[in-house]
C-alpha positions as CSV (number, residue, x, y, z in Angstrom):
1,M,0.0,0.0,0.0
2,L,1.3,3.4,-0.9
3,E,1.7,6.0,1.8
4,L,-0.6,8.8,0.8
5,K,-1.4,11.8,2.9
6,A,-4.2,13.5,0.8
7,P,-7.6,11.9,1.2
8,M,-8.4,12.5,-2.5
9,L,-5.3,10.5,-3.5
10,Q,-6.2,7.7,-1.0
11,R,-9.6,7.5,-2.6
12,L,-8.2,7.5,-6.2
13,Y,-5.8,4.7,-5.2
14,G,-8.6,2.7,-3.7
15,D,-10.7,3.2,-6.9
16,W,-7.7,2.1,-9.0
17,E,-7.2,-1.0,-6.9
18,A,-10.9,-1.9,-7.0
19,R,-11.0,-1.6,-10.8
20,R,-8.1,-4.0,-11.3
21,R,-10.3,-6.9,-10.4
22,G,-7.4,-9.3,-10.2
23,R,-5.6,-7.9,-13.2
24,E,-2.2,-6.2,-13.2
25,F,-3.8,-2.9,-14.4
26,P,-7.3,-1.5,-15.0
27,S,-8.0,0.1,-18.3
28,R,-9.3,3.6,-19.0
29,A,-12.7,2.1,-19.8
30,D,-12.9,0.8,-16.2
31,F,-13.2,4.4,-15.0
32,D,-16.5,6.4,-15.4
33,P,-15.7,10.1,-15.0
34,C,-19.0,10.4,-13.0
35,D,-17.4,8.2,-10.3
36,L,-14.4,10.4,-10.1
37,G,-16.2,13.7,-9.4
38,Y,-14.3,14.1,-6.2
39,A,-11.1,14.6,-8.2
40,L,-12.1,15.6,-11.7
41,G,-10.4,19.0,-11.9
42,Y,-7.2,17.6,-10.4
43,L,-6.9,14.7,-12.8
44,S,-4.8,14.4,-16.0
45,L,-4.8,11.6,-18.5
46,I,-1.4,10.9,-20.0
47,D,-0.9,8.8,-23.2
48,V,2.2,6.7,-23.3
49,F,4.0,6.3,-26.6
50,Q,6.9,3.8,-27.1
51,N,9.9,3.9,-29.5
52,P,10.7,6.6,-28.7
53,L,9.3,6.9,-25.2
54,R,7.1,10.0,-25.0
55,F,4.3,11.2,-22.8
56,R,1.4,13.4,-23.9
57,F,-1.4,15.0,-21.9
58,R,-4.6,13.6,-23.4
59,L,-6.5,15.8,-20.9
60,Q,-5.5,18.1,-18.1
61,G,-8.0,19.0,-15.4
62,T,-9.2,22.5,-15.0
63,A,-7.8,22.9,-11.4
64,V,-4.4,21.8,-12.7
65,V,-4.6,24.2,-15.6
66,D,-5.4,27.0,-13.2
67,R,-2.4,26.2,-10.9
68,V,0.0,25.6,-13.8
69,G,-1.1,28.6,-15.7
70,R,-1.3,26.8,-19.0
71,D,-3.5,24.1,-20.6
72,N,-1.2,21.3,-21.8
73,T,-4.0,19.1,-23.2
74,G,-2.8,17.5,-26.4
75,K,0.8,18.5,-25.8
76,F,3.8,16.2,-25.3
77,I,5.6,16.6,-22.0
78,D,8.9,17.3,-23.7
79,E,7.3,20.3,-25.5
80,M,6.5,22.1,-22.3
81,T,8.1,25.5,-21.9
82,D,8.8,24.9,-18.2
83,R,11.9,22.6,-18.6
84,R,12.1,21.7,-14.9
85,H,8.4,20.8,-14.8
86,S,8.9,18.7,-18.0
87,A,11.9,16.8,-16.4
88,M,10.0,16.3,-13.1
89,A,6.9,14.8,-14.9
90,T,9.0,12.7,-17.3
91,E,10.9,11.2,-14.3
92,H,7.7,10.5,-12.4
93,F,5.9,8.9,-15.4
94,S,9.0,6.8,-16.3
95,E,9.2,5.5,-12.7
96,V,5.6,4.2,-13.1
97,L,6.6,2.4,-16.3
98,K,9.7,0.9,-14.7
99,T,8.0,-0.3,-11.5
100,R,4.7,-1.1,-13.2
101,R,3.0,0.2,-10.0
102,P,1.4,3.5,-8.9
103,V,4.0,6.1,-7.8
104,V,3.4,9.0,-5.4
105,K,5.7,12.0,-5.1
106,A,5.6,14.7,-2.5
107,R,6.8,18.0,-3.8
108,R,7.7,20.4,-1.0
109,A,8.9,23.8,-2.1
110,Y,10.1,22.2,-5.4
111,V,11.1,25.1,-7.7
112,T,10.6,24.7,-11.4
113,D,11.3,27.4,-14.0
114,V,8.1,29.4,-13.3
115,R,6.6,28.2,-10.0
116,V,7.0,26.5,-6.6
117,W,5.3,23.1,-6.3
118,N,3.9,22.2,-2.9
119,C,1.8,19.1,-3.5
120,E,1.4,15.4,-3.5
121,I,1.1,13.7,-6.9
122,L,-0.2,10.2,-7.5
123,V,0.2,8.6,-10.9
124,V,-1.5,5.2,-11.6
125,P,-0.9,3.0,-14.7
126,L,-3.6,1.9,-17.1
127,S,-3.6,-0.7,-19.9
128,T,-5.9,-1.4,-22.8
129,N,-4.6,-4.9,-23.3
130,G,-3.9,-5.7,-19.7
131,A,-0.1,-6.0,-20.1
132,D,1.3,-2.8,-21.7
133,I,1.0,0.5,-19.9
134,D,-0.5,2.8,-22.6
135,M,-2.1,5.5,-20.4
136,M,-1.8,6.9,-16.9
137,I,-3.9,9.0,-14.6
138,S,-2.2,11.7,-12.6
139,C,-3.9,13.4,-9.7
140,I,-2.5,16.4,-7.8
141,A,-3.4,17.4,-4.3
142,W,-2.1,20.9,-3.7
143,D,-0.8,22.5,-0.5
144,E,-0.6,26.2,-0.1
145,V,2.7,27.9,-0.2
146,S,2.9,31.4,1.4
147,P,3.2,34.1,-1.2
148,A,6.4,35.5,0.4
149,Y,8.1,32.1,0.3
150,A,7.0,31.4,-3.2
151,E,8.3,34.8,-4.4
152,R,11.6,34.3,-2.6
153,T,12.2,30.7,-3.9
154,S,11.1,31.7,-7.5
155,A,13.6,34.6,-7.4
156,E,16.4,32.3,-6.2
157,A,15.6,29.9,-9.0
158,R,15.9,32.6,-11.6
159,S,19.3,33.7,-10.3
């Protein structure tokens, strides 16, 4: 069992486990968006492409777009203008592929090119054929960072 602090992520992980029904991975079709109303704005769907390995946001939730300041729906991770965010996401998604398990990351005052991340992020794998991970669900539970701290760490990152 993953150690998850955010109740929303605990619930999503439980939903992912329940939808496996004895399989290694559930598929996207196992999830009805109506059942995920508690997290919809905080979810992103990520397509996984092989040879070469690339990740693309199929859908990015509105609450994520609001926090990130840009809608990356339809964009590849490696095309993002925030290079540190791109690297952070690529590393997280790659770890899910390598371990073939959900992976949670706690980001505390993690500075990217344009923002400070203070959140917990759960990424769970999905598979259409039951064996190959071809999609993932990412869910972000945000913590607040004080404006003064965010401004100071952003200034330090730019210098």
